[in-house]
Each structure stands twice: as structure tokens, then as C-alpha cells.
C-alpha positions in Angstrom: -63.5 115.4 -72.2 -63.8 112.5 -69.8 -67.5 112.1 -70.8 -66.5 112.2 -74.5 -63.7 109.7 -74.0 -66.1 107.3 -72.1 -68.3 107.3 -75.2 -65.3 106.4 -77.4 -64.4 103.6 -75.0 -67.8 102.0 -75.1 -68.0 102.5 -78.8 -64.8 100.6 -79.3 -66.0 97.8 -77.1 -69.3 97.7 -79.0 -67.5 97.4 -82.3 -65.0 94.8 -80.9 -67.2 92.7 -78.6 -70.7 93.6 -79.8 -70.4 93.7 -83.5 -67.3 91.3 -83.5 -65.6 93.4 -86.1 -62.3 92.4 -87.4 -59.6 95.0 -86.5 -57.8 94.3 -89.7 -60.9 95.3 -91.7 -62.6 97.8 -89.4 -61.9 101.5 -90.0 -63.1 102.6 -86.6 -61.3 100.2 -84.2 -57.7 100.9 -85.3 -58.4 104.7 -85.2 -60.2 104.8 -81.9 -57.6 102.7 -80.1 -54.9 105.4 -81.0 -56.2 108.0 -78.6 -59.2 106.9 -76.5 -57.2 105.4 -73.6 -54.3 107.9 -73.8 -56.9 110.7 -73.5 -58.6 109.0 -70.6 -55.3 108.7 -68.7 -54.3 112.2 -69.7 -57.5 113.6 -68.1 -57.0 111.4 -65.0 -53.5 112.8 -64.6 -54.7 116.3 -65.1 -57.3 116.0 -62.4 -54.9 114.2 -60.0 -52.9 117.4 -59.5 -54.3 119.7 -56.7 -52.2 122.8 -56.4 -53.2 123.4 -52.7 -52.8 119.8 -51.6 -50.3 119.2 -48.8 -48.9 115.7 -48.4 -48.9 114.4 -44.9 -48.7 110.7 -43.8 -52.4 111.0 -42.8 -53.4 112.5 -46.1 -51.4 109.9 -48.0 -52.9 107.0 -46.2 -56.5 108.3 -46.5 -56.2 109.1 -50.2 -54.6 105.7 -50.9 -57.3 103.8 -49.1 -60.0 105.9 -50.8 -58.5 105.1 -54.2 -58.2 101.4 -53.4 -61.9 101.2 -52.4 -62.9 103.0 -55.6 -60.5 101.4 -58.1 -60.2 97.8 -57.0 -63.1 96.5 -54.9 -65.9 97.6 -57.3 -64.0 96.2 -60.3 -63.7 92.8 -58.5 -67.4 92.8 -57.7 -68.5 93.5 -61.3 -65.9 91.2 -62.8 -67.4 88.4 -60.8 -70.9 89.4 -61.8 -69.9 89.5 -65.5 -68.4 86.0 -65.2 -71.6 84.7 -63.7 -73.8 86.3 -66.3 -71.7 86.0 -69.5 -68.9 83.5 -69.2 -69.4 80.0 -70.7 -66.7 78.6 -68.3 -67.3 77.7 -64.7 -66.9 80.6 -62.3 -63.5 79.4 -61.0 -62.1 78.8 -64.5 -63.5 82.1 -65.8 -62.1 84.0 -62.9 -58.6 82.5 -63.2 -58.6 83.0 -67.0 -59.3 86.7 -66.5 -56.8 87.1 -63.7 -54.0 85.6 -65.8 -54.6 88.2 -68.5 -53.3 91.8 -68.1 -56.6 93.1 -69.4 -58.7 91.2 -66.7 -61.6 90.6 -69.1 -61.8 94.4 -69.8 -61.6 95.4 -66.1 -58.0 96.3 -66.2 -58.5 100.1 -66.3 -59.2 100.8 -62.6 -56.5 98.4 -61.5 -53.9 100.2 -63.7 -55.1 103.6 -62.7 -54.6 102.7 -59.0 -51.0 101.8 -59.8 -50.5 105.1 -61.5 -52.0 107.0 -58.6 -49.8 105.2 -56.1 -46.6 105.8 -58.1 -47.5 109.5 -58.5 -48.5 109.9 -54.9 -45.2 108.5 -53.6 -43.1 110.7 -55.9 -45.1 113.8 -55.3 -45.2 113.3 -51.5 -41.4 112.7 -51.3 -40.4 115.7 -53.3 -43.0 118.2 -52.1 -41.1 118.4 -48.8 -38.1 119.8 -50.7 -40.3 122.4 -52.5 -42.8 122.9 -55.3 -40.0 123.3 -58.0 -38.4 120.0 -56.9 -41.8 118.3 -57.0 -42.5 119.6 -60.6 -39.0 118.5 -61.7 -39.5 115.0 -60.1 -42.7 114.5 -62.0 -41.1 115.6 -65.3 -38.2 113.2 -64.7 -40.8 110.4 -63.9 -42.5 111.2 -67.2 -39.3 110.7 -69.1 -38.7 107.4 -67.2 -42.3 106.3 -68.0 -41.7 107.0 -71.7 -38.5 104.9 -71.5 -40.5 102.0 -69.8 -43.1 102.3 -72.6 -40.5 102.2 -75.3 -38.9 99.1 -73.7 -42.0 97.1 -74.5 -41.2 97.5 -78.2 -37.5 96.8 -78.2 -36.2 94.0 -80.5 -37.0 90.5 -79.4 -33.3 89.8 -78.9 -33.5 91.7 -75.6 -35.9 89.1 -74.2 -39.5 89.1 -73.1 -39.1 90.0 -69.5 -42.3 92.0 -69.5 -44.4 88.8 -70.2 -43.7 87.2 -66.8 -46.6 86.0 -64.7 -46.2 88.9 -62.3 -46.6 91.4 -65.1 -49.7 89.6 -66.4 -51.4 89.1 -63.0 -50.7 92.7 -61.8 -51.5 94.3 -65.2 -48.3 96.4 -64.8 -47.8 95.8 -68.5 -50.7 98.1 -69.1 -49.4 100.6 -66.6 -46.1 100.8 -68.6 -48.1 101.4 -71.8 -50.1 104.3 -70.5 -48.4 105.9 -67.4 -46.6 108.5 -69.5 -50.0 109.9 -70.7 -51.2 110.2 -67.0 -48.0 112.1 -66.1 -48.2 114.4 -69.2 -51.7 115.4 -68.1 -50.4 116.1 -64.6 -47.5 118.2 -66.0 -49.9 120.1 -68.3 -52.0 121.0 -65.3 -49.0 122.1 -63.3 -47.9 124.4 -66.1 -51.3 125.2 -67.5 -50.6 128.9 -68.1 -47.5 128.1 -70.2 -49.3 125.3 -72.0 -52.2 127.6 -73.0 -49.7 130.1 -74.4 -48.2 127.2 -76.5 -51.7 126.2 -77.7 -52.4 129.8 -78.7 -49.2 130.2 -80.9 -49.9 130.5 -84.6 -48.4 127.2 -85.8 -48.7 124.8 -82.9 -52.2 123.4 -83.8 -51.5 123.2 -87.6 -48.3 121.3 -86.9 -50.0 118.9 -84.5 -52.8 118.2 -87.1 -50.4 117.7 -89.9 -48.3 115.3 -87.8 -51.4 113.4 -86.8 -52.4 113.0 -90.5 -49.0 111.9 -91.6 -48.7 109.4 -88.7 -52.1 107.9 -89.4 -51.3 107.7 -93.1 -48.2 105.6 -92.3 -50.1 103.4 -89.9 -53.0 102.7 -92.2 -51.6 103.1 -95.7 -47.9 103.6 -96.2 -46.2 101.3 -93.7 -42.8 102.9 -94.4 -41.1 102.0 -91.1 -40.4 98.4 -90.2 -39.7 96.3 -87.1 -39.6 98.2 -83.8 -39.7 101.5 -85.6 -43.3 100.9 -86.7 -44.2 102.0 -83.1 -42.8 105.5 -83.7 -45.7 106.8 -86.0 -48.2 105.0 -83.7 -46.8 106.8 -80.6 -46.8 110.2 -82.4 -50.3 109.6 -83.6 -51.4 108.9 -80.0 -49.9 112.1 -78.7 -51.0 114.3 -81.6 -54.6 113.0 -81.8 -54.9 113.3 -78.0 -53.6 116.9 -78.1 -56.0 117.7 -81.0 -58.9 116.7 -78.8 -57.6 118.7 -75.8 -57.2 121.8 -77.9 -60.6 121.3 -79.5 -62.4 121.1 -76.2 -60.5 124.1 -74.9 -61.2 126.2 -78.0 -65.0 125.4 -77.9 -65.3 125.3 -74.1 -68.3 127.6 -74.1 -70.3 124.8 -75.8 -69.5 122.3 -73.0 -70.8 124.2 -70.0 -73.8 123.4 -67.8 -75.7 126.0 -69.8 -75.7 123.8 -73.0 -77.4 120.4 -73.5 -74.3 118.8 -74.9 -72.3 120.2 -72.0 -74.7 118.9 -69.4 -74.8 115.5 -71.1 -71.0 115.1 -71.4 -70.5 116.3 -67.9 -73.0 113.9 -66.5 -71.4 111.0 -68.3 -68.0 112.3 -67.2 -69.1 112.2 -63.5 -70.4 108.7 -63.9 -67.5 107.2 -65.9 -66.8 104.6 -63.2 -70.4 103.4 -63.1 -70.5 103.1 -66.9 -67.2 101.4 -67.1 -68.2 98.8 -64.5 -71.6 98.1 -66.0 -71.2 98.3 -69.8 -69.5 94.9 -70.2 -72.5 93.2 -68.6 -75.0 94.9 -71.0 -72.9 94.7 -74.1 -75.1 93.6 -77.0 -74.0 90.7 -79.2 -74.9 91.6 -82.8 -72.2 89.8 -85.0 -74.4 90.3 -88.1 -73.5 94.0 -88.0 -69.8 93.2 -88.0 -70.2 90.7 -90.8 -72.0 93.3 -92.9 -69.4 96.0 -92.3 -66.6 93.5 -93.0 -68.2 92.3 -96.2 -68.7 95.8 -97.7 -66.2 98.5 -98.5 -65.1 100.0 -95.2 -66.8 103.3 -94.5 -65.6 105.4 -91.6 -68.8 107.4 -91.2 -71.1 104.4 -91.1 -68.7 102.4 -88.9 -68.4 105.2 -86.3 -72.0 106.1 -86.4 -73.2 102.5 -85.7 -70.6 102.0 -82.9 -71.3 105.4 -81.2 -75.1 105.1 -81.6 -75.1 101.7 -79.9 -72.7 102.9 -77.3 -75.0 105.8 -76.4 -77.8 103.3 -75.9 -75.6 101.1 -73.7 -74.5 104.1 -71.7 -78.1 105.3 -71.2 -79.0 101.8 -69.8 -75.9 101.8 -67.6 -76.9 105.1 -66.1 -80.4 103.9 -65.5 -79.2 100.8 -63.7 -76.6 102.9 -61.8 -79.3 105.3 -60.6 -81.4 102.4 -59.4 -78.5 100.8 -57.5 -77.6 104.2 -56.0 -80.9 104.3 -54.2 -79.1 102.2 -51.5 -76.4 104.2 -49.7 -74.6 100.9 -49.1 -74.6 99.9 -52.7 -73.6 103.4 -53.8 -70.6 103.3 -51.5 -69.4 99.7 -52.0 -70.2 99.3 -55.7 -69.2 102.7 -57.0 -67.0 104.0 -54.2 -69.3 107.0 -53.5 -70.3 107.4 -49.9 -73.5 109.3 -49.2 -72.9 112.5 -47.3 -74.6 112.7 -43.9 -78.0 114.5 -43.8 -77.9 117.9 -42.3 -79.9 118.6 -39.1 -82.8 120.7 -40.1 -82.8 122.6 -36.8 -79.1 123.5 -37.3 -79.5 124.2 -41.0 
């Protein structure tokens, strides 16, 4: 699923930055944005839970430092490289321009994911000492709080724009508030995986999810029945239902995504290298505005739009993986650019 989601992320960026498609006309951009990042954070939260993990001060410090090296330092390096190679501003102007934005020129994801990990680690570590049930309850409460924080971003303007402060922009915490609840839902699903699977296997759960997803997308793209802050309700429900649809699809057809199948090996390989692809793909993003102009000038066609975006995304991903493998020849670059230290070689005499 992580490999599949990475393809969607690159496809979205190809359509937006490569083809320069207008989101008001494009049929792929508004649809992809509904579930690509929620699914990515859901998977990250799912994988963050380790049932046998014991929180100690040493484990907490080691894991936090490891995540910092993986999530922040490589993103800073590639952000600077991208500014040098692609920005029309001076380096200083380009760097500050991106720092002032919550999306950091596209490099916001790893920064935000680090914040999610830290919040999760602190809560899980504090409540694990009380017991596993207390830890599970604390994460569930944190999920509810995260949903409340997300909803606060869409309250009426009369309540102010406190979330648009400089600190929120520089830290990208605005993005954390948007997506933290998906990370925590994935974590909760993993904690209660047996119960979740029983729910997935009930007769009516999947049909209800699909119907809700269709109705919400119909309101978003066609009906526009809800106004003002309520317009975010169908959008949020669409994000959840589309994300769950993908999760249930991959679970139902899991035999097709194993190492014994070509598509399984391909998606798993991309899934393992998502950080490499994410860091590199902005540098190699093609600029083909003529494609976007052609798509915008003709009747929107979902199949053609998605096919062109995904097709170009696969080419970009293939080139990113090639460059990644070249850079990984050096153990130092492998560790400092992608946060993956090379394991020490075994002594042949000792096996």
C-alpha cells in the first residue's frame, strides 16, 4: 500500500507541477488529493505500532534521534539541492521563501511525520507504564483530540486565524493538524487488527463505505449541497471512506501483492524506497505544460488524465530509483542522504 500511495503522490505532483494542470478543471488532481496523503499517514501510523516494544528512556532517545536523522536532515539536504537546481531566486531568497511556507516547497512530509512520531512516542511511552489497556485508551483519546484539532482549521472565520501564525507556518504544524488523525487511526487499527478484520468481513461494511464514498465525491464535485464550513464534512468523509476502500482492497487481494508476484515485488520495492523517491522526485520533475493545456482545453477525461499522470510518475520513480541506487554505493551517502546505515560486514572466519 505504501508503494501504491507513493505512485499516487508522484502522479499528483506530475499533474500539478509537471503538466501545470488547473485543479479547477483537472479530474485527477481533486480526486487524488482526497486520499493519497491520508493513506500515506495511515500506513505510517499502522507501521509505527510495535506490539512487543518496551518504552525506556534509552529506547525513546535512540528512536527519536533515529527518526530525526531520517526525517529532517535528508529533507534539508535535498531541499537545498532542489533550490540550487530549479529555483529562479537566489539561494537565500529561495530557502527563506520555502521555510515560510507550511509545505516547504513540497518537502513538508518528513518534517510533519517526525512531529507525529514525537507526539505518538510521548503519549505511548507515558501510558505504557500504566498498562497496555491504558496505552490503547490514551491513543484513542489522542485520535479524538486530533480530529478536533483538524476540524478547528475549518471553523468560521469569526473565530480568528490563529493557525496562520508564523510559528504554524515555519514549523508546518498546520499540516500536522490536518493529517495527524489519519496516522493515529492507522495505529489504532493495528492495535485492534483482529477486531478490525472482523468489521471488514461483515456483510454490509464494504458496500456502505463505497456508497458513502460515492455520495461524498458526488457532493464535492457536482452537487455542492453543503455551504460554508459544512462543505468540509463530505470532503472529510470522502477522505476516510476512500482510504478505507483502498485498505480493504489490498487486504482482500493480498495474495496478488506478495513477493511471489511481479506487481507485489514492484510495489514492495517502491514501498521500501519511498523516502528516496520522495526526496528525489522534485528534482527530476518534468515540465510539460503543453500536456496540461491540452487536457484543460478538452472535455475532462478521468482515464486519460490518470493514465498520463501515472505513466509519467512511473518514469520519474524509475529514474529516482536508479539515482538512489547509484548514491547508495557510498555507505556515507546512504546513511546521511537516506538515513539508512550500512550494516557491518560479518567476519568470514566467524560466519
